[in-house]
C-alpha positions, 0 to 999 in steps of 0.5 A: 664541800657541797653536795656535788653532782656531774654532767650526765652523758645524755644526747640532750644536755642542759646548761645553765649560762650567766651573762649579760644578756639582750636587750642590754646593748654589749658585746657580750651580751650578744654572744651569749644570745648566739651561743644560747640560740645555736644550742638551742637549734641543736636541742640542748636546753639552755637556762639563762641567767641575766647578769645586771649590772646597772642601776636599779633593778632589772625585770628579767628579759624574755627567755631569762630564767633568773637576775642575778644583781650584783651586791646581792648575796642572796641574789648571787646564791639563787642564780648559783641554785638555778645554774646547779638545776643543769648539768654545767654552768657556762659562765661568761667572764668580764671583769666589769660584769660583776660586783665587787672589787675587780668582780670578785663576786663571780667567786662567791657564784662559783663556790655556791655552784654544785655542778661543774663550771666552764667559764669563758674568759672574754679579757686576758689582762696583759698586764693585770693588776694585783686584784685582777690577777687574784680574780683570774687565778681563782675562778682557774681553781674553782672552775672545771675549763677556762675558755678562751677565743684565741691562742694568743689569749692561750699563750698570754694566760698560761705565760702570765697566770697560774693556770693548769694548761690541760683546764684551758680549751680554746674555742672561737668566737662565734659567728652567724654567716652570711646565706649560701656561705658555701661559695664565696661572698662577691666582693663588691668592685673595687672601682666604688669601694665602700669601706665599714666599720661597725660596733657600739661607739666610744673613745678607742674604736679608733674611728678618728685615725680612718677619718685622717686617712680619708682626708690624706687620700683625698689630696690625691683624688682618692675618695672611697665611701666609709660609714661608721654603723652603730650607736654610742656604747650605753656605759659612754653614753650614760658617762660622756653623752654622745661626745665621741660620735659629735667630735668624730662628725666635726672631724669629717667636716674639718677634714674635708671629707663629710661627703664620704663618710656616713654615720649610720645609727640603724638597728639591724637584726643579725640576719640583716646586719649579715647582709650589711657587712657582706656589702662592704668591700673592706671592713676596717678596724682600726682600733687603738687597744694593743691589747685585744685577744677577741673581737666579735667584731673582727670574727662576723667581718671573716665570716661575711667573707670580707677583707679587714684592714685592721691594726694590730691588735693580738687577735687581728695578728692571728686571724689575718695571718693567712691573708685575709686582711692587712695589718697597720700600726696604732694611730697611724692615719698615714699607713692606714691611707697606705693600707686603703688604696694598695687594697682598693687599687689591687683587684685581685689582691681584694679578691684573694682577700676575700677568698681567704675570709671565707675559707676561715667561715665555716669553723666560725660559724655559730652550729660549729662553735656551740658544737664545741661547747657541747664536747667540752660539757660532755668531757666533764667528768667526776675529777670535774667538780666545783669545789667550794674554798 
């Protein structure tokens, strides 16, 4: 067993974080940068170790104290040593960002730490492979706490894996609130509805089903405008180029809706993005996945006070249950068209959905979420040691 020290109950904490990190384009990197920023604004010290999960050697981005290079044992041990200078290590986990079969190098990192580890689970597979199950259950043995971002994820984790329920904490995915969020954001006029889908593009986003839904609406004389914002996911771009975006553009022409669909790959900082989201009448999340227990885009939409139309993926089912959105079946353009028609033709319904979204916003703000993480850090004691197995 290593020489282990525990976090001290200080007014300000020193928190180590390991994750992918900007300028890398991925949801995990964006999440970590936002969480680190919120913790720093609350006067805590945050030491970031960035994961190099791509080809070649990544230089340390600004604000990063070390780089963890997958497949390099020396780098893993160095990352653990840097993180062990902190009171606690907050380890972001997705299977695809760590080296080894099913990302099992995360276990080497955890066993090398000499401070408690809080592991944030961004993915909880419903039907894991044997390797995925072994990795996640071993993470649970080596961590002091596991964080999930929805009650759906917690239920799935405890039902499908050998996990001590006392070590699992639910903290929502954070979001940046628009200015003056204390007052509900006004819903843009229904007379010219503006639909918005945003995020990194790639197969599985389901945008093609919205395009087909707009074609159905067009045959009845309804022509809402639809913006698809975001660049192609870097890993998809490296593998397939811009084939998905190109296919979507072609689909708008073949279905006759090209005049009402805009593809926008502009870069927006967080403040500008939230203003952009708040300008939409409705956010549409047409994802094909039936397994998604965490969606940062969904949380951002609600934080901006936007009504949502989403396929019934688990996180949407949970967050939209209080009236902030409408759920539709997956891969069903006719149901999507009916939902768009229903929401855009009923001003009262649209306003009620926006108000329900705005009521959720304060608990989803990054300051509130960061405070929850600090509570977890301060709850750790001598029984929460990371043990090498």
